[in-house]
C-alpha positions as CSV (number, residue, x, y, z in Angstrom):
1,M,2.2,-141.5,-22.2
2,K,0.8,-144.0,-24.6
3,N,-2.3,-144.5,-22.5
4,I,-3.5,-140.9,-22.8
5,V,-6.9,-140.6,-24.4
6,C,-8.1,-137.2,-25.6
7,P,-11.6,-136.2,-26.7
8,I,-12.0,-136.2,-30.5
9,S,-13.8,-133.9,-32.9
10,T,-13.8,-133.1,-36.6
11,E,-12.9,-129.5,-36.0
12,R,-9.2,-128.5,-36.4
13,I,-7.1,-125.5,-35.2
14,A,-3.6,-124.4,-35.8
15,E,-1.3,-126.0,-33.2
16,H,0.4,-122.8,-32.3
17,L,-2.8,-121.0,-31.3
18,P,-3.4,-122.8,-28.0
19,R,0.2,-122.3,-27.1
20,V,0.0,-118.6,-27.7
21,N,-3.3,-118.5,-25.8
22,A,-1.6,-120.4,-22.9
23,L,1.2,-117.7,-22.8
24,L,-1.5,-115.0,-22.5
25,V,-3.2,-117.0,-19.7
26,I,0.2,-117.1,-17.9
27,L,0.7,-113.4,-18.3
28,T,-2.9,-112.7,-17.1
29,I,-2.3,-114.8,-14.0
30,G,1.0,-113.0,-13.4
31,L,-1.0,-109.8,-13.5
32,Y,-3.3,-111.3,-10.9
33,F,-0.4,-112.1,-8.6
34,I,0.7,-108.4,-8.9
35,L,-2.6,-106.7,-8.7
36,N,-4.6,-109.1,-6.5
37,T,-8.0,-108.1,-7.8
38,W,-11.1,-110.2,-8.4
39,L,-11.5,-108.7,-11.9
40,I,-8.7,-110.9,-13.3
41,P,-10.2,-114.3,-12.3
42,L,-13.6,-112.9,-13.5
43,F,-12.0,-112.0,-16.9
44,L,-10.4,-115.5,-17.1
45,M,-13.7,-117.1,-16.1
46,V,-15.6,-115.3,-18.9
47,D,-12.9,-116.0,-21.4
48,F,-12.6,-119.7,-20.6
49,F,-16.4,-120.1,-20.6
50,T,-16.5,-118.4,-24.1
51,R,-13.8,-120.8,-25.4
52,G,-15.1,-123.9,-23.7
53,F,-18.8,-123.6,-24.0
54,G,-19.5,-120.8,-26.4
55,D,-18.1,-119.3,-29.6
56,T,-14.3,-118.8,-29.6
57,R,-14.8,-115.8,-31.9
58,Y,-15.9,-113.9,-28.8
59,S,-12.9,-114.8,-26.7
60,L,-10.6,-111.8,-26.2
61,L,-7.6,-114.0,-25.5
62,T,-8.3,-116.1,-28.7
63,R,-8.6,-112.9,-30.7
64,L,-5.4,-111.6,-29.3
65,S,-3.7,-115.0,-30.0
66,I,-4.8,-114.8,-33.6
67,F,-3.5,-111.2,-33.9
68,I,-0.1,-112.1,-32.4
69,S,0.1,-115.2,-34.6
70,Q,-0.6,-113.2,-37.7
71,R,1.9,-110.4,-36.8
72,L,4.6,-113.0,-36.1
73,H,3.6,-115.1,-39.2
74,L,3.4,-118.2,-37.1
75,K,2.4,-121.3,-39.0
76,S,1.9,-124.9,-37.8
77,S,0.0,-128.0,-38.5
78,L,-3.6,-128.5,-37.7
79,I,-4.6,-130.4,-34.5
80,D,-7.9,-131.6,-33.1
81,K,-9.9,-128.9,-31.3
82,A,-11.7,-131.1,-28.8
83,P,-8.9,-131.5,-26.3
84,K,-8.5,-127.8,-26.2
85,L,-12.2,-127.3,-25.6
86,F,-12.0,-129.7,-22.7
87,A,-8.9,-127.9,-21.4
88,A,-10.8,-124.6,-21.6
89,R,-13.6,-126.1,-19.6
90,L,-11.1,-127.1,-16.9
91,G,-9.7,-123.6,-17.0
92,F,-13.2,-122.3,-16.5
93,V,-13.5,-124.5,-13.4
94,F,-10.2,-123.3,-12.1
95,S,-11.1,-119.6,-12.7
96,V,-14.5,-120.0,-11.0
97,S,-12.8,-121.5,-8.0
98,I,-10.2,-118.8,-7.9
99,F,-12.8,-116.1,-8.2
100,L,-15.0,-117.6,-5.5
101,L,-12.1,-118.1,-3.1
102,H,-11.0,-114.5,-3.8
103,L,-14.4,-113.1,-2.9
104,L,-15.3,-115.5,0.0
105,A,-12.1,-116.6,1.7
106,G,-9.1,-114.8,0.4
107,G,-6.0,-116.4,1.8
108,S,-3.5,-118.6,0.0
109,G,-5.9,-121.1,-1.6
110,M,-6.8,-118.7,-4.5
111,F,-3.1,-118.2,-5.2
112,V,-2.4,-122.0,-5.1
113,L,-5.1,-122.6,-7.7
114,A,-3.9,-119.7,-9.8
115,F,-0.3,-121.0,-9.7
116,G,-1.6,-124.5,-10.7
117,L,-3.5,-123.0,-13.6
118,A,-0.3,-121.1,-14.6
119,V,1.7,-124.3,-14.4
120,F,-0.8,-126.2,-16.6
121,A,-0.8,-123.3,-19.1
122,G,3.0,-123.3,-19.0
123,L,3.2,-127.0,-19.8
124,E,0.9,-126.3,-22.9
125,C,2.9,-123.3,-23.9
126,V,6.4,-124.5,-23.5
127,C,6.3,-128.3,-23.7
128,N,3.1,-128.8,-25.8
129,I,1.7,-131.0,-23.0
130,C,-2.1,-130.9,-22.6
131,V,-2.9,-131.6,-19.0
132,G,-6.5,-131.7,-20.0
133,C,-5.8,-134.9,-21.9
134,H,-4.2,-136.5,-18.8
135,I,-7.2,-135.5,-16.7
136,Y,-9.6,-136.8,-19.3
137,S,-7.7,-140.1,-19.4
138,W,-7.4,-140.5,-15.6
139,L,-10.8,-139.2,-14.5
140,V,-13.4,-138.9,-17.3
141,I,-12.8,-142.2,-19.2
142,P,-12.8,-144.4,-16.0
143,W,-16.0,-142.5,-14.8
144,L,-17.7,-143.0,-18.2
145,N,-16.8,-146.7,-18.2
146,R,-18.4,-147.1,-14.7
147,V,-21.7,-145.5,-15.7
């Protein structure tokens, strides 16, 4: 665990917000397993894109996370935002893959990816483990050092 390197920025967010957001992602994926409709990965794709590449103010899940946090009076320390942006970008890649598999192939592949995304969100939500940081350390840093 000591060799984990995360992207760094000067922006900060409350530590509980990504965890609440991850819970909402898990619930959304659960809804996907129940309803089996392409609209849910499309929604996740747009939401992850908004969080990872756009303005988080326009993310429905982020807005809902803030609302829930305010209602429950959740408070936590501030953490670096960059790892969460990277994780949102990975979530976007997963969501695009799930969406395309749903439309083009169907089958179990889309559910395997959806389950993987739910597991990653569960690790963030329950254990405060950012899988994005691990992926960044294992794939991005070695690739950047090669280039």
